[in-house]
C-alpha positions as CSV (number, residue, x, y, z in Angstrom):
1,M,-69.0,-89.1,-40.7
2,S,-66.2,-87.2,-39.2
3,D,-62.9,-89.8,-37.9
4,A,-63.7,-88.1,-34.1
5,V,-63.2,-90.4,-31.3
6,D,-65.2,-89.4,-28.9
7,R,-63.4,-90.0,-25.6
8,S,-66.2,-87.8,-23.5
9,E,-66.5,-89.1,-20.0
10,S,-70.4,-89.2,-20.3
11,T,-72.2,-91.5,-23.0
12,P,-74.4,-90.0,-25.7
13,S,-77.5,-90.3,-24.0
14,T,-79.4,-88.6,-20.8
15,P,-78.6,-89.7,-17.7
16,S,-81.0,-90.4,-15.6
17,T,-82.8,-87.6,-14.1
18,E,-84.6,-88.9,-11.5
19,P,-84.8,-86.6,-7.8
20,T,-81.9,-87.8,-5.6
21,D,-82.7,-87.6,-1.7
22,A,-80.2,-85.1,-1.1
23,A,-80.2,-85.1,2.6
24,S,-79.1,-87.9,2.5
25,P,-75.6,-89.5,3.6
26,V,-75.0,-92.5,1.7
27,R,-71.8,-91.8,-0.1
28,L,-71.8,-93.8,-4.1
29,R,-70.1,-94.0,-6.5
30,E,-70.1,-90.4,-8.9
31,V,-70.0,-91.8,-12.7
32,L,-73.2,-92.8,-11.4
33,S,-75.1,-89.8,-12.2
34,R,-72.6,-89.6,-15.8
35,M,-74.3,-92.6,-16.6
36,P,-77.6,-93.1,-18.5
37,D,-79.9,-96.0,-17.5
38,Y,-80.7,-99.4,-19.6
39,K,-83.8,-98.6,-21.2
40,P,-86.2,-102.1,-22.4
41,G,-88.5,-102.4,-24.8
42,K,-91.9,-101.0,-24.4
43,P,-94.4,-103.1,-23.6
44,A,-96.6,-104.3,-26.1
45,S,-99.7,-102.0,-26.0
46,A,-102.7,-100.4,-28.0
47,P,-105.8,-98.8,-29.2
48,A,-109.2,-100.0,-29.2
49,G,-109.7,-102.4,-31.7
50,L,-106.2,-103.5,-32.8
51,T,-103.9,-105.7,-30.9
52,A,-100.7,-104.6,-29.8
53,Y,-97.5,-106.2,-31.0
54,K,-94.1,-105.5,-28.4
55,L,-91.4,-105.2,-31.0
56,S,-89.0,-103.4,-29.3
57,S,-86.8,-105.7,-27.9
58,N,-85.7,-108.4,-30.3
59,E,-87.7,-111.3,-28.7
60,N,-87.8,-113.6,-30.6
61,P,-91.7,-114.4,-31.4
62,Y,-92.8,-117.9,-31.0
63,G,-92.9,-119.0,-27.2
64,P,-90.6,-122.8,-25.7
65,L,-90.5,-125.6,-28.1
66,P,-92.4,-128.0,-25.4
67,S,-89.8,-130.2,-25.4
68,V,-87.5,-127.1,-23.5
69,L,-90.7,-127.2,-21.9
70,A,-91.1,-130.2,-20.5
71,A,-87.2,-129.7,-19.3
72,I,-88.1,-126.8,-17.6
73,G,-91.1,-128.5,-15.6
74,D,-89.0,-131.3,-14.3
75,A,-86.1,-128.8,-13.5
76,A,-89.2,-126.5,-11.6
77,T,-89.1,-129.6,-8.9
78,T,-85.9,-128.7,-7.3
79,V,-85.8,-124.5,-7.7
80,N,-85.0,-125.3,-3.6
81,R,-80.8,-126.4,-4.3
82,Y,-79.1,-124.1,-5.7
83,P,-77.9,-124.8,-9.3
84,D,-74.6,-125.9,-10.8
85,M,-72.2,-123.2,-10.4
86,A,-69.7,-124.6,-12.7
87,V,-72.5,-124.9,-15.3
88,T,-70.5,-128.5,-16.2
89,A,-73.6,-130.2,-18.3
90,L,-74.3,-127.1,-20.4
91,T,-70.8,-126.6,-20.5
92,Q,-70.3,-129.6,-22.4
93,R,-73.6,-129.4,-23.9
94,L,-71.6,-126.4,-25.7
95,A,-68.2,-127.3,-26.3
96,T,-70.2,-130.6,-28.2
97,A,-71.8,-128.3,-30.5
98,L,-69.2,-125.5,-31.0
99,D,-66.5,-128.5,-31.0
100,V,-64.8,-126.5,-28.6
101,P,-62.5,-127.3,-25.4
102,A,-64.9,-126.9,-22.7
103,E,-62.0,-125.0,-20.9
104,C,-62.5,-122.6,-23.1
105,L,-66.1,-121.9,-22.5
106,A,-67.8,-118.8,-20.3
107,T,-71.7,-118.7,-19.1
108,G,-72.9,-115.4,-17.2
109,T,-76.8,-114.3,-17.6
110,G,-77.5,-113.8,-21.1
111,S,-73.9,-111.8,-23.0
112,V,-74.2,-108.8,-21.4
113,A,-73.7,-110.1,-18.3
114,V,-70.6,-111.8,-19.8
115,L,-69.4,-108.7,-21.4
116,A,-69.2,-107.5,-17.9
117,Q,-67.2,-109.9,-16.8
118,V,-64.6,-110.3,-19.3
119,V,-64.7,-106.3,-19.2
120,N,-64.5,-106.9,-15.6
121,A,-61.2,-109.3,-15.6
122,A,-59.9,-106.5,-18.6
123,C,-59.6,-103.1,-17.0
124,D,-57.9,-101.2,-14.2
125,A,-59.7,-97.7,-13.3
126,G,-58.6,-95.2,-16.7
127,D,-58.2,-97.9,-18.8
128,E,-60.0,-97.8,-22.5
129,V,-63.2,-100.0,-23.8
130,V,-63.3,-99.0,-27.6
131,F,-66.5,-99.2,-30.1
132,A,-68.3,-98.2,-32.5
133,W,-71.4,-95.9,-32.1
134,R,-73.6,-96.3,-32.2
135,S,-74.4,-100.2,-31.1
136,F,-75.7,-102.3,-28.5
137,E,-76.1,-99.2,-25.6
138,A,-75.1,-101.5,-22.7
139,Y,-71.4,-100.9,-23.7
140,P,-70.9,-97.4,-22.3
141,I,-72.3,-98.7,-19.5
142,V,-70.6,-101.6,-19.1
143,A,-67.2,-99.9,-19.7
144,Q,-68.8,-97.8,-17.1
145,L,-69.3,-99.5,-14.2
146,A,-65.6,-101.2,-13.9
147,G,-63.9,-97.8,-13.8
148,A,-63.2,-97.8,-17.9
149,E,-64.0,-94.6,-20.3
150,P,-65.6,-95.8,-23.5
151,V,-64.1,-94.0,-26.8
152,M,-67.1,-94.4,-28.9
153,V,-66.5,-94.0,-32.2
154,G,-69.0,-93.4,-35.7
155,L,-70.8,-95.5,-38.1
156,D,-70.4,-94.9,-41.7
157,A,-73.1,-94.4,-43.4
158,G,-74.4,-97.3,-44.4
159,A,-74.5,-98.0,-40.6
160,R,-71.4,-99.9,-40.8
161,H,-68.2,-100.0,-38.1
162,R,-65.0,-98.3,-39.7
163,L,-62.8,-100.8,-38.5
164,D,-59.9,-98.5,-39.7
165,A,-60.7,-95.7,-37.3
166,M,-61.6,-98.1,-34.5
167,A,-57.6,-99.3,-34.9
168,A,-56.5,-95.6,-35.1
169,A,-58.7,-94.9,-31.7
170,I,-56.1,-97.6,-30.3
171,T,-53.8,-96.1,-27.5
172,E,-52.4,-98.1,-25.2
173,R,-55.3,-97.6,-21.5
174,T,-56.9,-99.1,-24.9
175,R,-57.6,-102.6,-22.8
176,V,-61.5,-104.1,-24.9
177,V,-62.6,-103.6,-28.9
178,L,-66.1,-104.7,-28.8
179,V,-67.4,-105.4,-32.8
180,C,-71.2,-106.0,-33.0
181,T,-71.7,-108.5,-35.7
182,P,-74.7,-107.8,-37.0
183,N,-74.7,-104.7,-35.1
184,N,-77.0,-103.4,-33.1
185,P,-79.0,-101.2,-33.6
186,T,-78.0,-101.1,-38.0
187,G,-78.0,-104.9,-39.0
188,P,-75.7,-105.0,-41.1
189,C,-72.5,-107.8,-40.0
190,V,-68.9,-107.2,-39.9
191,H,-66.7,-109.3,-43.1
192,E,-64.5,-111.6,-42.4
193,K,-61.7,-110.3,-44.5
194,E,-62.0,-106.9,-43.0
195,L,-61.7,-108.3,-40.2
196,E,-58.3,-110.0,-40.5
197,A,-57.3,-106.2,-41.9
198,F,-58.5,-104.3,-38.1
199,L,-56.6,-107.5,-36.1
200,A,-53.3,-107.2,-37.4
201,K,-53.4,-103.6,-36.8
202,V,-54.4,-104.8,-32.8
203,P,-51.9,-105.1,-30.2
204,S,-52.2,-108.9,-28.1
205,G,-52.3,-107.7,-25.3
206,V,-56.0,-106.3,-26.4
207,I,-59.0,-108.1,-25.9
208,V,-61.3,-107.6,-29.1
209,V,-64.8,-109.4,-28.0
210,V,-67.2,-110.3,-31.5
211,D,-70.5,-109.9,-30.2
212,E,-72.9,-112.7,-32.0
213,A,-75.6,-112.2,-30.5
214,Y,-77.5,-112.1,-34.0
215,V,-75.3,-114.2,-35.4
216,E,-78.7,-117.3,-36.4
217,F,-79.6,-115.3,-38.7
218,V,-77.0,-114.2,-40.6
219,R,-77.2,-114.9,-44.9
220,D,-74.0,-112.7,-46.0
221,P,-71.7,-115.0,-47.3
222,D,-69.0,-112.4,-46.9
223,A,-70.7,-112.9,-42.4
224,V,-67.0,-112.5,-39.9
225,R,-68.0,-116.8,-38.4
226,G,-66.5,-115.5,-35.0
227,L,-65.9,-119.2,-34.0
228,E,-62.1,-119.6,-37.1
229,V,-61.4,-116.0,-36.5
230,W,-61.3,-117.7,-32.7
231,K,-59.3,-120.2,-34.4
232,R,-56.5,-117.5,-35.3
233,H,-56.1,-115.2,-32.8
234,P,-55.4,-114.9,-28.5
235,N,-56.7,-112.2,-28.3
236,V,-60.7,-112.6,-29.8
237,V,-63.3,-113.5,-27.6
238,V,-66.3,-114.9,-28.9
239,L,-69.7,-114.2,-27.3
240,R,-73.0,-115.8,-27.6
241,T,-76.3,-116.2,-26.0
242,F,-79.7,-118.0,-26.1
243,S,-82.2,-114.9,-25.8
244,K,-83.0,-114.3,-29.5
245,A,-82.4,-116.8,-31.3
246,Y,-83.2,-120.3,-28.8
247,G,-86.2,-118.0,-27.7
248,L,-84.8,-117.9,-23.6
249,A,-84.5,-113.8,-23.4
250,G,-86.4,-114.8,-19.8
251,L,-84.7,-117.6,-18.3
252,R,-80.8,-115.5,-19.3
253,V,-77.9,-117.6,-20.2
254,G,-75.4,-117.1,-22.9
255,Y,-70.9,-117.0,-23.1
256,A,-67.9,-116.8,-24.5
257,V,-65.7,-119.2,-26.2
258,A,-61.6,-117.7,-25.3
259,H,-58.3,-118.4,-24.8
260,P,-58.1,-120.7,-21.6
261,P,-56.5,-118.4,-19.5
262,V,-59.1,-115.5,-20.8
263,A,-62.3,-117.9,-20.4
264,A,-60.1,-118.7,-16.9
265,A,-60.7,-114.9,-16.2
266,I,-63.1,-114.7,-17.4
267,R,-65.3,-117.8,-15.4
268,K,-63.3,-116.2,-12.3
269,T,-65.8,-112.6,-12.6
270,A,-69.0,-114.5,-12.9
271,T,-72.0,-114.3,-10.5
272,P,-71.4,-117.4,-8.0
273,F,-74.1,-119.5,-9.1
274,G,-75.3,-116.7,-12.0
275,V,-77.2,-119.0,-14.3
276,N,-80.3,-120.5,-12.5
277,S,-81.4,-123.9,-13.6
278,L,-83.8,-123.7,-14.9
279,A,-81.5,-121.3,-17.4
280,Q,-79.0,-124.5,-17.7
281,V,-81.7,-127.5,-18.9
282,A,-83.4,-124.4,-21.0
283,A,-80.0,-124.1,-22.9
284,I,-79.4,-127.9,-22.4
285,A,-82.5,-129.5,-24.4
286,S,-82.9,-126.6,-26.8
287,L,-79.4,-127.5,-28.1
288,D,-80.9,-130.6,-28.7
289,A,-83.9,-129.2,-30.9
290,F,-81.6,-127.4,-32.7
291,D,-83.5,-128.2,-35.8
292,E,-86.1,-127.2,-34.8
293,L,-85.6,-123.8,-33.7
294,A,-83.3,-123.8,-36.9
295,E,-86.6,-124.4,-38.4
296,R,-87.6,-120.8,-36.6
297,V,-85.2,-118.7,-37.8
298,D,-85.6,-119.0,-41.5
299,T,-88.6,-118.1,-41.2
300,I,-87.8,-115.2,-39.5
301,V,-85.3,-114.1,-41.2
302,A,-88.2,-114.9,-44.6
303,E,-89.6,-112.6,-43.1
304,R,-86.7,-110.0,-42.7
305,D,-85.7,-110.0,-46.7
306,R,-89.9,-109.7,-46.8
307,V,-90.4,-106.6,-45.1
308,S,-87.2,-105.8,-46.1
309,R,-88.2,-105.9,-50.6
310,A,-91.4,-104.5,-49.2
311,L,-89.5,-101.1,-47.9
312,A,-86.7,-100.9,-50.6
313,D,-90.1,-100.8,-52.9
314,Q,-92.1,-98.4,-51.8
315,G,-88.3,-96.3,-51.7
316,W,-86.9,-96.3,-48.6
317,D,-83.1,-96.8,-48.5
318,L,-82.0,-99.3,-44.9
319,P,-78.7,-100.7,-44.4
320,R,-79.1,-104.2,-45.1
321,S,-80.3,-105.8,-42.0
322,D,-78.6,-109.1,-40.8
323,A,-79.9,-109.7,-37.7
324,N,-84.1,-109.9,-36.4
325,F,-84.9,-106.4,-36.8
326,V,-84.4,-103.3,-39.5
327,W,-83.3,-99.4,-38.9
328,F,-84.8,-97.4,-39.9
329,P,-82.3,-94.3,-39.8
330,L,-84.6,-91.7,-39.8
331,G,-82.6,-88.6,-38.3
332,S,-85.5,-86.2,-36.4
333,D,-88.8,-87.8,-37.8
334,S,-87.8,-90.5,-35.3
335,T,-90.1,-89.5,-33.2
336,A,-92.7,-88.6,-35.6
337,F,-91.9,-92.4,-37.5
338,A,-92.1,-94.1,-33.5
339,R,-95.2,-92.3,-33.2
340,A,-96.9,-93.3,-36.3
341,C,-96.0,-97.4,-35.2
342,E,-97.8,-96.3,-32.0
343,E,-101.0,-95.4,-32.7
344,A,-101.3,-98.2,-35.0
345,G,-100.5,-101.4,-32.0
346,L,-96.6,-101.3,-33.0
347,M,-94.3,-101.0,-30.0
348,V,-91.1,-100.2,-31.6
349,R,-87.3,-99.2,-29.7
350,Q,-86.9,-95.1,-30.9
351,Y,-83.2,-93.9,-30.5
352,G,-82.9,-90.4,-29.6
353,D,-82.6,-88.4,-33.5
354,D,-80.6,-91.1,-34.7
355,G,-83.5,-93.9,-36.5
356,V,-85.6,-96.6,-35.8
357,R,-85.0,-100.3,-34.5
358,V,-87.9,-102.8,-35.3
359,T,-88.2,-106.5,-34.5
360,I,-89.0,-108.5,-36.9
361,G,-91.9,-110.5,-35.2
362,E,-95.9,-111.8,-36.3
363,V,-96.3,-112.3,-39.6
364,E,-99.5,-109.5,-38.7
365,A,-97.5,-107.9,-36.8
366,N,-94.6,-107.2,-39.5
367,S,-97.6,-106.3,-42.2
368,R,-98.5,-104.1,-40.4
369,L,-94.9,-102.1,-40.0
370,V,-95.1,-102.2,-44.0
371,E,-98.1,-100.5,-43.9
372,V,-96.7,-97.7,-41.6
373,A,-94.0,-97.0,-43.8
374,Q,-96.2,-96.8,-46.3
375,Q,-98.0,-94.3,-44.9
376,F,-95.4,-92.5,-43.3
377,G,-93.6,-92.8,-46.5
378,P,-89.5,-92.4,-46.8
379,R,-87.1,-90.8,-45.9
């Protein structure tokens, strides 16, 4: 992988080509014409006689726990009222669960929305946001919507962050650096020692976001633990979500842990009343039932490891995943593999000619993936 850094104003994705009304007098932001659309995972579909499985969006295959469903049902009777804009009860419950002061927390509609709040709080037009690529596809979108320029640093041959190259990419215009661990869509996590060495090179005025959307699935003993790093560095912000391990993707709630001045700025950029009342009570109920949810997480991790071992036995050389998905770095074979999965009733997430990400889902879906991979043959 070259050490070159992409500082172009465009992103590596293809911008939307949907037709526009050339005669319209409405003036829109020019950056929108250069931005890609965020592409959600395809819904499940399958040929006749096959059960379809959606493995394209890193969703939890399990539905909400009964206790969480009961809390949502109770809260549904009051949806004629605005939610608590300060998200007080959930913030206090998170503070207890994480052992952090409540003033260090900021919530939003999923961790991606909280990320947008961070970038909007830190960046003026022309500032820069540095991140690895390929990583979470919302990163360049969030940066450009804030008026900032995305600076993308390629991953190494093992699909891991090149933190030295990211440090070298920081300039006087850099305001935010994003570190996705485990990295979505490739799976490896950043190790604590390498992140500490990286932070020693980052100017103290630059925010470093440690995006831990998949932290509950991590089993690598050397993996960074964001909260421990946050305690030692005033410029570190940790992002987490209830969408993955907690199974609340449809309710949209995430949060940041930051030092008080930064947390206050993140709260200022939030959409008023954004975290709805159902999301707030469901998140609290999920925290209360964490031991039960942790059993489900362990089941998903066991399935991930089973799939990974089976693929390795077939001869596949895939990056280690500490998330709830596996990554096939297939290059120009990505389209053929995604098509083979779809023909088997598996909807997966293709990233152009970079590769294919497949979520760990139901046991039958995972076993079918192994069968497709065997027939396709390792690349």
